[in-house]
PDB file with one MODEL, atoms N, CA, C and O in Angstrom:
MODEL        1
ATOM      1  N   MET A   1      40.079 -37.786  62.012  1.00  0.00           N
ATOM      2  CA  MET A   1      39.630 -38.875  61.163  1.00  0.00           C
ATOM      3  C   MET A   1      40.831 -39.349  60.357  1.00  0.00           C
ATOM      4  O   MET A   1      41.609 -38.548  59.840  1.00  0.00           O
ATOM      5  N   ASP A   2      40.963 -40.641  60.264  1.00  0.00           N
ATOM      6  CA  ASP A   2      42.052 -41.266  59.518  1.00  0.00           C
ATOM      7  C   ASP A   2      41.892 -40.957  58.024  1.00  0.00           C
ATOM      8  O   ASP A   2      40.767 -40.862  57.533  1.00  0.00           O
ATOM      9  N   GLY A   3      42.986 -40.803  57.310  1.00  0.00           N
ATOM     10  CA  GLY A   3      42.955 -40.487  55.886  1.00  0.00           C
ATOM     11  C   GLY A   3      42.282 -41.564  55.060  1.00  0.00           C
ATOM     12  O   GLY A   3      41.579 -41.260  54.096  1.00  0.00           O
ATOM     13  N   GLY A   4      42.491 -42.830  55.431  1.00  0.00           N
ATOM     14  CA  GLY A   4      41.871 -43.933  54.699  1.00  0.00           C
ATOM     15  C   GLY A   4      40.364 -43.945  54.860  1.00  0.00           C
ATOM     16  O   GLY A   4      39.635 -44.182  53.897  1.00  0.00           O
ATOM     17  N   VAL A   5      39.895 -43.692  56.070  1.00  0.00           N
ATOM     18  CA  VAL A   5      38.455 -43.662  56.334  1.00  0.00           C
ATOM     19  C   VAL A   5      37.811 -42.498  55.580  1.00  0.00           C
ATOM     20  O   VAL A   5      36.716 -42.634  55.034  1.00  0.00           O
ATOM     21  N   ALA A   6      38.489 -41.367  55.554  1.00  0.00           N
ATOM     22  CA  ALA A   6      37.970 -40.204  54.839  1.00  0.00           C
ATOM     23  C   ALA A   6      37.854 -40.502  53.344  1.00  0.00           C
ATOM     24  O   ALA A   6      36.883 -40.102  52.702  1.00  0.00           O
ATOM     25  N   ALA A   7      38.841 -41.200  52.794  1.00  0.00           N
ATOM     26  CA  ALA A   7      38.809 -41.549  51.373  1.00  0.00           C
ATOM     27  C   ALA A   7      37.651 -42.501  51.074  1.00  0.00           C
ATOM     28  O   ALA A   7      36.970 -42.359  50.058  1.00  0.00           O
ATOM     29  N   VAL A   8      37.433 -43.463  51.957  1.00  0.00           N
ATOM     30  CA  VAL A   8      36.335 -44.414  51.772  1.00  0.00           C
ATOM     31  C   VAL A   8      34.991 -43.689  51.856  1.00  0.00           C
ATOM     32  O   VAL A   8      34.110 -43.931  51.031  1.00  0.00           O
ATOM     33  N   LEU A   9      34.825 -42.810  52.835  1.00  0.00           N
ATOM     34  CA  LEU A   9      33.581 -42.050  52.961  1.00  0.00           C
ATOM     35  C   LEU A   9      33.348 -41.158  51.736  1.00  0.00           C
ATOM     36  O   LEU A   9      32.224 -41.049  51.245  1.00  0.00           O
ATOM     37  N   ALA A  10      34.402 -40.532  51.254  1.00  0.00           N
ATOM     38  CA  ALA A  10      34.275 -39.690  50.064  1.00  0.00           C
ATOM     39  C   ALA A  10      33.859 -40.531  48.857  1.00  0.00           C
ATOM     40  O   ALA A  10      33.038 -40.094  48.051  1.00  0.00           O
ATOM     41  N   ALA A  11      34.417 -41.723  48.729  1.00  0.00           N
ATOM     42  CA  ALA A  11      34.059 -42.610  47.622  1.00  0.00           C
ATOM     43  C   ALA A  11      32.605 -43.058  47.731  1.00  0.00           C
ATOM     44  O   ALA A  11      31.903 -43.134  46.723  1.00  0.00           O
ATOM     45  N   ILE A  12      32.154 -43.350  48.935  1.00  0.00           N
ATOM     46  CA  ILE A  12      30.764 -43.779  49.142  1.00  0.00           C
ATOM     47  C   ILE A  12      29.800 -42.643  48.792  1.00  0.00           C
ATOM     48  O   ILE A  12      28.805 -42.863  48.101  1.00  0.00           O
ATOM     49  N   VAL A  13      30.093 -41.436  49.266  1.00  0.00           N
ATOM     50  CA  VAL A  13      29.242 -40.281  48.967  1.00  0.00           C
ATOM     51  C   VAL A  13      29.207 -40.030  47.460  1.00  0.00           C
ATOM     52  O   VAL A  13      28.147 -39.746  46.902  1.00  0.00           O
ATOM     53  N   THR A  14      30.360 -40.133  46.803  1.00  0.00           N
ATOM     54  CA  THR A  14      30.429 -39.935  45.355  1.00  0.00           C
ATOM     55  C   THR A  14      29.614 -40.989  44.620  1.00  0.00           C
ATOM     56  O   THR A  14      28.888 -40.665  43.680  1.00  0.00           O
ATOM     57  N   ALA A  15      29.723 -42.240  45.033  1.00  0.00           N
ATOM     58  CA  ALA A  15      28.986 -43.323  44.381  1.00  0.00           C
ATOM     59  C   ALA A  15      27.480 -43.136  44.549  1.00  0.00           C
ATOM     60  O   ALA A  15      26.722 -43.310  43.594  1.00  0.00           O
ATOM     61  N   ILE A  16      27.049 -42.788  45.744  1.00  0.00           N
ATOM     62  CA  ILE A  16      25.619 -42.566  45.988  1.00  0.00           C
ATOM     63  C   ILE A  16      25.116 -41.391  45.147  1.00  0.00           C
ATOM     64  O   ILE A  16      24.035 -41.461  44.562  1.00  0.00           O
ATOM     65  N   GLY A  17      25.890 -40.327  45.088  1.00  0.00           N
ATOM     66  CA  GLY A  17      25.514 -39.172  44.264  1.00  0.00           C
ATOM     67  C   GLY A  17      25.417 -39.541  42.795  1.00  0.00           C
ATOM     68  O   GLY A  17      24.494 -39.107  42.105  1.00  0.00           O
ATOM     69  N   ALA A  18      26.364 -40.344  42.307  1.00  0.00           N
ATOM     70  CA  ALA A  18      26.346 -40.762  40.903  1.00  0.00           C
ATOM     71  C   ALA A  18      25.114 -41.611  40.602  1.00  0.00           C
ATOM     72  O   ALA A  18      24.503 -41.468  39.543  1.00  0.00           O
ATOM     73  N   ILE A  19      24.751 -42.483  41.522  1.00  0.00           N
ATOM     74  CA  ILE A  19      23.565 -43.328  41.331  1.00  0.00           C
ATOM     75  C   ILE A  19      22.300 -42.466  41.292  1.00  0.00           C
ATOM     76  O   ILE A  19      21.425 -42.690  40.456  1.00  0.00           O
ATOM     77  N   ILE A  20      22.202 -41.496  42.182  1.00  0.00           N
ATOM     78  CA  ILE A  20      21.029 -40.616  42.207  1.00  0.00           C
ATOM     79  C   ILE A  20      20.931 -39.816  40.908  1.00  0.00           C
ATOM     80  O   ILE A  20      19.847 -39.693  40.338  1.00  0.00           O
ATOM     81  N   ILE A  21      22.046 -39.276  40.440  1.00  0.00           N
ATOM     82  CA  ILE A  21      22.054 -38.511  39.185  1.00  0.00           C
ATOM     83  C   ILE A  21      21.668 -39.410  38.017  1.00  0.00           C
ATOM     84  O   ILE A  21      20.912 -38.991  37.141  1.00  0.00           O
ATOM     85  N   ALA A  22      22.180 -40.647  37.992  1.00  0.00           N
ATOM     86  CA  ALA A  22      21.852 -41.575  36.903  1.00  0.00           C
ATOM     87  C   ALA A  22      20.354 -41.881  36.882  1.00  0.00           C
ATOM     88  O   ALA A  22      19.747 -41.925  35.811  1.00  0.00           O
ATOM     89  N   ILE A  23      19.760 -42.088  38.043  1.00  0.00           N
ATOM     90  CA  ILE A  23      18.317 -42.358  38.118  1.00  0.00           C
ATOM     91  C   ILE A  23      17.528 -41.156  37.608  1.00  0.00           C
ATOM     92  O   ILE A  23      16.553 -41.322  36.875  1.00  0.00           O
ATOM     93  N   MET A  24      17.939 -39.954  37.987  1.00  0.00           N
ATOM     94  CA  MET A  24      17.255 -38.751  37.520  1.00  0.00           C
ATOM     95  C   MET A  24      17.366 -38.612  36.001  1.00  0.00           C
ATOM     96  O   MET A  24      16.399 -38.240  35.337  1.00  0.00           O
ATOM     97  N   GLN A  25      18.537 -38.910  35.458  1.00  0.00           N
ATOM     98  CA  GLN A  25      18.741 -38.819  34.008  1.00  0.00           C
ATOM     99  C   GLN A  25      17.869 -39.828  33.272  1.00  0.00           C
ATOM    100  O   GLN A  25      17.266 -39.493  32.252  1.00  0.00           O
ATOM    101  N   PHE A  26      17.795 -41.052  33.773  1.00  0.00           N
ATOM    102  CA  PHE A  26      16.980 -42.081  33.122  1.00  0.00           C
ATOM    103  C   PHE A  26      15.500 -41.703  33.131  1.00  0.00           C
ATOM    104  O   PHE A  26      14.803 -41.936  32.143  1.00  0.00           O
ATOM    105  N   ARG A  27      15.014 -41.130  34.216  1.00  0.00           N
ATOM    106  CA  ARG A  27      13.615 -40.689  34.268  1.00  0.00           C
ATOM    107  C   ARG A  27      13.368 -39.594  33.243  1.00  0.00           C
ATOM    108  O   ARG A  27      12.356 -39.599  32.541  1.00  0.00           O
ATOM    109  N   SER A  28      14.301 -38.661  33.165  1.00  0.00           N
ATOM    110  CA  SER A  28      14.174 -37.568  32.202  1.00  0.00           C
ATOM    111  C   SER A  28      14.184 -38.099  30.774  1.00  0.00           C
ATOM    112  O   SER A  28      13.403 -37.646  29.937  1.00  0.00           O
ATOM    113  N   MET A  29      15.059 -39.051  30.492  1.00  0.00           N
ATOM    114  CA  MET A  29      15.144 -39.628  29.152  1.00  0.00           C
ATOM    115  C   MET A  29      13.851 -40.361  28.801  1.00  0.00           C
ATOM    116  O   MET A  29      13.398 -40.299  27.658  1.00  0.00           O
ATOM    117  N   ARG A  30      13.264 -41.042  29.755  1.00  0.00           N
ATOM    118  CA  ARG A  30      12.021 -41.769  29.517  1.00  0.00           C
ATOM    119  C   ARG A  30      10.890 -40.806  29.151  1.00  0.00           C
ATOM    120  O   ARG A  30      10.124 -41.071  28.224  1.00  0.00           O
ATOM    121  N   GLU A  31      10.784 -39.692  29.876  1.00  0.00           N
ATOM    122  CA  GLU A  31       9.754 -38.691  29.579  1.00  0.00           C
ATOM    123  C   GLU A  31       9.985 -38.073  28.204  1.00  0.00           C
ATOM    124  O   GLU A  31       9.039 -37.873  27.442  1.00  0.00           O
ATOM    125  N   GLU A  32      11.239 -37.772  27.890  1.00  0.00           N
ATOM    126  CA  GLU A  32      11.573 -37.195  26.582  1.00  0.00           C
ATOM    127  C   GLU A  32      11.256 -38.188  25.470  1.00  0.00           C
ATOM    128  O   GLU A  32      10.777 -37.798  24.406  1.00  0.00           O
ATOM    129  N   ASN A  33      11.520 -39.458  25.711  1.00  0.00           N
ATOM    130  CA  ASN A  33      11.236 -40.488  24.715  1.00  0.00           C
ATOM    131  C   ASN A  33       9.736 -40.569  24.440  1.00  0.00           C
ATOM    132  O   ASN A  33       9.328 -40.711  23.288  1.00  0.00           O
ATOM    133  N   ARG A  34       8.916 -40.480  25.477  1.00  0.00           N
ATOM    134  CA  ARG A  34       7.461 -40.506  25.289  1.00  0.00           C
ATOM    135  C   ARG A  34       6.999 -39.316  24.453  1.00  0.00           C
ATOM    136  O   ARG A  34       6.164 -39.459  23.560  1.00  0.00           O
ATOM    137  N   THR A  35       7.546 -38.149  24.751  1.00  0.00           N
ATOM    138  CA  THR A  35       7.189 -36.945  24.000  1.00  0.00           C
ATOM    139  C   THR A  35       7.598 -37.089  22.542  1.00  0.00           C
ATOM    140  O   THR A  35       6.806 -36.807  21.643  1.00  0.00           O
ATOM    141  N   ASP A  36       8.838 -37.529  22.304  1.00  0.00           N
ATOM    142  CA  ASP A  36       9.322 -37.713  20.935  1.00  0.00           C
ATOM    143  C   ASP A  36       8.488 -38.746  20.195  1.00  0.00           C
ATOM    144  O   ASP A  36       8.194 -38.578  19.011  1.00  0.00           O
ATOM    145  N   HIS A  37       8.108 -39.803  20.879  1.00  0.00           N
ATOM    146  CA  HIS A  37       7.296 -40.850  20.247  1.00  0.00           C
ATOM    147  C   HIS A  37       5.953 -40.283  19.804  1.00  0.00           C
ATOM    148  O   HIS A  37       5.473 -40.604  18.717  1.00  0.00           O
ATOM    149  N   GLY A  38       5.353 -39.454  20.624  1.00  0.00           N
ATOM    150  CA  GLY A  38       4.078 -38.840  20.267  1.00  0.00           C
ATOM    151  C   GLY A  38       4.199 -37.938  19.045  1.00  0.00           C
ATOM    152  O   GLY A  38       3.328 -37.944  18.175  1.00  0.00           O
ATOM    153  N   ILE A  39       5.278 -37.166  18.980  1.00  0.00           N
ATOM    154  CA  ILE A  39       5.502 -36.278  17.833  1.00  0.00           C
ATOM    155  C   ILE A  39       5.697 -37.092  16.565  1.00  0.00           C
ATOM    156  O   ILE A  39       5.101 -36.790  15.531  1.00  0.00           O
ATOM    157  N   VAL A  40       6.528 -38.119  16.641  1.00  0.00           N
ATOM    158  CA  VAL A  40       6.800 -38.951  15.464  1.00  0.00           C
ATOM    159  C   VAL A  40       5.536 -39.680  15.011  1.00  0.00           C
ATOM    160  O   VAL A  40       5.284 -39.789  13.811  1.00  0.00           O
ATOM    161  N   ALA A  41       4.754 -40.171  15.942  1.00  0.00           N
ATOM    162  CA  ALA A  41       3.512 -40.871  15.580  1.00  0.00           C
ATOM    163  C   ALA A  41       2.548 -39.931  14.863  1.00  0.00           C
ATOM    164  O   ALA A  41       1.901 -40.331  13.895  1.00  0.00           O
ATOM    165  N   ALA A  42       2.445 -38.690  15.325  1.00  0.00           N
ATOM    166  CA  ALA A  42       1.557 -37.719  14.677  1.00  0.00           C
ATOM    167  C   ALA A  42       2.039 -37.403  13.263  1.00  0.00           C
ATOM    168  O   ALA A  42       1.233 -37.311  12.338  1.00  0.00           O
ATOM    169  N   ARG A  43       3.336 -37.237  13.097  1.00  0.00           N
ATOM    170  CA  ARG A  43       3.879 -36.952  11.760  1.00  0.00           C
ATOM    171  C   ARG A  43       3.703 -38.145  10.833  1.00  0.00           C
ATOM    172  O   ARG A  43       3.416 -37.977   9.648  1.00  0.00           O
ATOM    173  N   LEU A  44       3.871 -39.332  11.362  1.00  0.00           N
ATOM    174  CA  LEU A  44       3.684 -40.530  10.550  1.00  0.00           C
ATOM    175  C   LEU A  44       2.231 -40.646  10.091  1.00  0.00           C
ATOM    176  O   LEU A  44       1.975 -41.020   8.946  1.00  0.00           O
ATOM    177  N   ASP A  45       1.289 -40.334  10.960  1.00  0.00           N
ATOM    178  CA  ASP A  45      -0.123 -40.334  10.562  1.00  0.00           C
ATOM    179  C   ASP A  45      -0.363 -39.346   9.424  1.00  0.00           C
ATOM    180  O   ASP A  45      -1.116 -39.632   8.493  1.00  0.00           O
ATOM    181  N   HIS A  46       0.277 -38.184   9.504  1.00  0.00           N
ATOM    182  CA  HIS A  46       0.141 -37.171   8.450  1.00  0.00           C
ATOM    183  C   HIS A  46       0.709 -37.692   7.127  1.00  0.00           C
ATOM    184  O   HIS A  46       0.091 -37.516   6.077  1.00  0.00           O
ATOM    185  N   VAL A  47       1.873 -38.326   7.175  1.00  0.00           N
ATOM    186  CA  VAL A  47       2.483 -38.885   5.961  1.00  0.00           C
ATOM    187  C   VAL A  47       1.588 -39.973   5.372  1.00  0.00           C
ATOM    188  O   VAL A  47       1.420 -40.044   4.154  1.00  0.00           O
ATOM    189  N   ILE A  48       1.022 -40.808   6.211  1.00  0.00           N
ATOM    190  CA  ILE A  48       0.128 -41.873   5.735  1.00  0.00           C
ATOM    191  C   ILE A  48      -1.075 -41.265   5.019  1.00  0.00           C
ATOM    192  O   ILE A  48      -1.496 -41.770   3.978  1.00  0.00           O
ATOM    193  N   ASP A  49      -1.632 -40.183   5.569  1.00  0.00           N
ATOM    194  CA  ASP A  49      -2.767 -39.515   4.921  1.00  0.00           C
ATOM    195  C   ASP A  49      -2.370 -38.965   3.552  1.00  0.00           C
ATOM    196  O   ASP A  49      -3.133 -39.082   2.593  1.00  0.00           O
ATOM    197  N   ILE A  50      -1.189 -38.368   3.457  1.00  0.00           N
ATOM    198  CA  ILE A  50      -0.717 -37.813   2.185  1.00  0.00           C
ATOM    199  C   ILE A  50      -0.530 -38.919   1.160  1.00  0.00           C
ATOM    200  O   ILE A  50      -0.953 -38.784   0.012  1.00  0.00           O
ATOM    201  N   VAL A  51       0.103 -40.012   1.568  1.00  0.00           N
ATOM    202  CA  VAL A  51       0.344 -41.128   0.648  1.00  0.00           C
ATOM    203  C   VAL A  51      -0.981 -41.739   0.202  1.00  0.00           C
ATOM    204  O   VAL A  51      -1.134 -42.099  -0.965  1.00  0.00           O
ATOM    205  N   SER A  52      -1.921 -41.855   1.105  1.00  0.00           N
ATOM    206  CA  SER A  52      -3.229 -42.412   0.763  1.00  0.00           C
ATOM    207  C   SER A  52      -3.933 -41.542  -0.272  1.00  0.00           C
ATOM    208  O   SER A  52      -4.511 -42.055  -1.230  1.00  0.00           O
ATOM    209  N   GLY A  53      -3.884 -40.234  -0.081  1.00  0.00           N
ATOM    210  CA  GLY A  53      -4.503 -39.320  -1.039  1.00  0.00           C
ATOM    211  C   GLY A  53      -3.836 -39.391  -2.398  1.00  0.00           C
ATOM    212  O   GLY A  53      -4.514 -39.353  -3.425  1.00  0.00           O
ATOM    213  N   THR A  54      -2.518 -39.493  -2.416  1.00  0.00           N
ATOM    214  CA  THR A  54      -1.782 -39.599  -3.674  1.00  0.00           C
ATOM    215  C   THR A  54      -2.113 -40.909  -4.367  1.00  0.00           C
ATOM    216  O   THR A  54      -2.257 -40.947  -5.589  1.00  0.00           O
ATOM    217  N   SER A  55      -2.231 -41.966  -3.610  1.00  0.00           N
ATOM    218  CA  SER A  55      -2.572 -43.273  -4.174  1.00  0.00           C
ATOM    219  C   SER A  55      -3.941 -43.234  -4.847  1.00  0.00           C
ATOM    220  O   SER A  55      -4.126 -43.789  -5.930  1.00  0.00           O
ATOM    221  N   THR A  56      -4.895 -42.577  -4.200  1.00  0.00           N
ATOM    222  CA  THR A  56      -6.240 -42.461  -4.765  1.00  0.00           C
ATOM    223  C   THR A  56      -6.207 -41.673  -6.072  1.00  0.00           C
ATOM    224  O   THR A  56      -6.857 -42.057  -7.045  1.00  0.00           O
ATOM    225  N   LYS A  57      -5.457 -40.579  -6.098  1.00  0.00           N
ATOM    226  CA  LYS A  57      -5.353 -39.769  -7.314  1.00  0.00           C
ATOM    227  C   LYS A  57      -4.694 -40.561  -8.441  1.00  0.00           C
ATOM    228  O   LYS A  57      -5.133 -40.493  -9.589  1.00  0.00           O
ATOM    229  N   LEU A  58      -3.648 -41.309  -8.116  1.00  0.00           N
ATOM    230  CA  LEU A  58      -2.946 -42.094  -9.130  1.00  0.00           C
ATOM    231  C   LEU A  58      -3.852 -43.187  -9.688  1.00  0.00           C
ATOM    232  O   LEU A  58      -3.886 -43.408 -10.899  1.00  0.00           O
ATOM    233  N   THR A  59      -4.572 -43.859  -8.828  1.00  0.00           N
ATOM    234  CA  THR A  59      -5.496 -44.905  -9.281  1.00  0.00           C
ATOM    235  C   THR A  59      -6.559 -44.312 -10.200  1.00  0.00           C
ATOM    236  O   THR A  59      -6.881 -44.888 -11.239  1.00  0.00           O
ATOM    237  N   SER A  60      -7.095 -43.170  -9.818  1.00  0.00           N
ATOM    238  CA  SER A  60      -8.099 -42.501 -10.644  1.00  0.00           C
ATOM    239  C   SER A  60      -7.519 -42.126 -12.006  1.00  0.00           C
ATOM    240  O   SER A  60      -8.184 -42.292 -13.028  1.00  0.00           O
ATOM    241  N   HIS A  61      -6.307 -41.631 -12.027  1.00  0.00           N
ATOM    242  CA  HIS A  61      -5.661 -41.235 -13.275  1.00  0.00           C
ATOM    243  C   HIS A  61      -5.408 -42.450 -14.170  1.00  0.00           C
ATOM    244  O   HIS A  61      -5.643 -42.393 -15.377  1.00  0.00           O
ATOM    245  N   LEU A  62      -4.936 -43.529 -13.588  1.00  0.00           N
ATOM    246  CA  LEU A  62      -4.695 -44.744 -14.378  1.00  0.00           C
ATOM    247  C   LEU A  62      -6.002 -45.303 -14.931  1.00  0.00           C
ATOM    248  O   LEU A  62      -6.050 -45.764 -16.071  1.00  0.00           O
ATOM    249  N   ASP A  63      -7.057 -45.265 -14.129  1.00  0.00           N
ATOM    250  CA  ASP A  63      -8.374 -45.705 -14.615  1.00  0.00           C
ATOM    251  C   ASP A  63      -8.831 -44.841 -15.788  1.00  0.00           C
ATOM    252  O   ASP A  63      -9.419 -45.349 -16.742  1.00  0.00           O
ATOM    253  N   TRP A  64      -8.564 -43.551 -15.720  1.00  0.00           N
ATOM    254  CA  TRP A  64      -8.928 -42.648 -16.811  1.00  0.00           C
ATOM    255  C   TRP A  64      -8.231 -43.072 -18.100  1.00  0.00           C
ATOM    256  O   TRP A  64      -8.848 -43.089 -19.165  1.00  0.00           O
ATOM    257  N   HIS A  65      -6.928 -43.419 -18.005  1.00  0.00           N
ATOM    258  CA  HIS A  65      -6.187 -43.869 -19.186  1.00  0.00           C
ATOM    259  C   HIS A  65      -6.775 -45.160 -19.757  1.00  0.00           C
ATOM    260  O   HIS A  65      -6.795 -45.348 -20.973  1.00  0.00           O
ATOM    261  N   LEU A  66      -7.240 -46.024 -18.906  1.00  0.00           N
ATOM    262  CA  LEU A  66      -7.787 -47.301 -19.375  1.00  0.00           C
ATOM    263  C   LEU A  66      -9.153 -47.139 -20.029  1.00  0.00           C
ATOM    264  O   LEU A  66      -9.508 -47.910 -20.920  1.00  0.00           O
ATOM    265  N   THR A  67      -9.919 -46.147 -19.596  1.00  0.00           N
ATOM    266  CA  THR A  67     -11.294 -46.013 -20.097  1.00  0.00           C
ATOM    267  C   THR A  67     -11.468 -44.918 -21.141  1.00  0.00           C
ATOM    268  O   THR A  67     -12.540 -44.818 -21.737  1.00  0.00           O
ATOM    269  N   LYS A  68     -10.454 -44.096 -21.384  1.00  0.00           N
ATOM    270  CA  LYS A  68     -10.631 -43.010 -22.353  1.00  0.00           C
ATOM    271  C   LYS A  68     -10.729 -43.575 -23.762  1.00  0.00           C
ATOM    272  O   LYS A  68     -10.211 -44.654 -24.052  1.00  0.00           O
ATOM    273  N   GLU A  69     -11.385 -42.849 -24.611  1.00  0.00           N
ATOM    274  CA  GLU A  69     -11.535 -43.288 -25.998  1.00  0.00           C
ATOM    275  C   GLU A  69     -10.242 -43.023 -26.752  1.00  0.00           C
ATOM    276  O   GLU A  69      -9.635 -41.962 -26.610  1.00  0.00           O
ATOM    277  N   SER A  70      -9.838 -43.970 -27.534  1.00  0.00           N
ATOM    278  CA  SER A  70      -8.590 -43.834 -28.295  1.00  0.00           C
ATOM    279  C   SER A  70      -8.774 -42.989 -29.523  1.00  0.00           C
ATOM    280  O   SER A  70      -7.822 -42.774 -30.273  1.00  0.00           O
TER     281      SER A  70
ENDMDL
END
């Protein structure tokens, strides 16, 4: 086999391998992104619940100050 042809074949095999690896990496990243999104969404829901509860307590406390006898 001629040296030039061997170099071209090696480059083609390398390029095809790189494309296959890139596709596998992108699929993996997409799955990881979905998992991370689910975790973040659950934590955000928890934070929203905490803030809502604190808001209710603060409103109740401020109302108490407005209605208490001086």
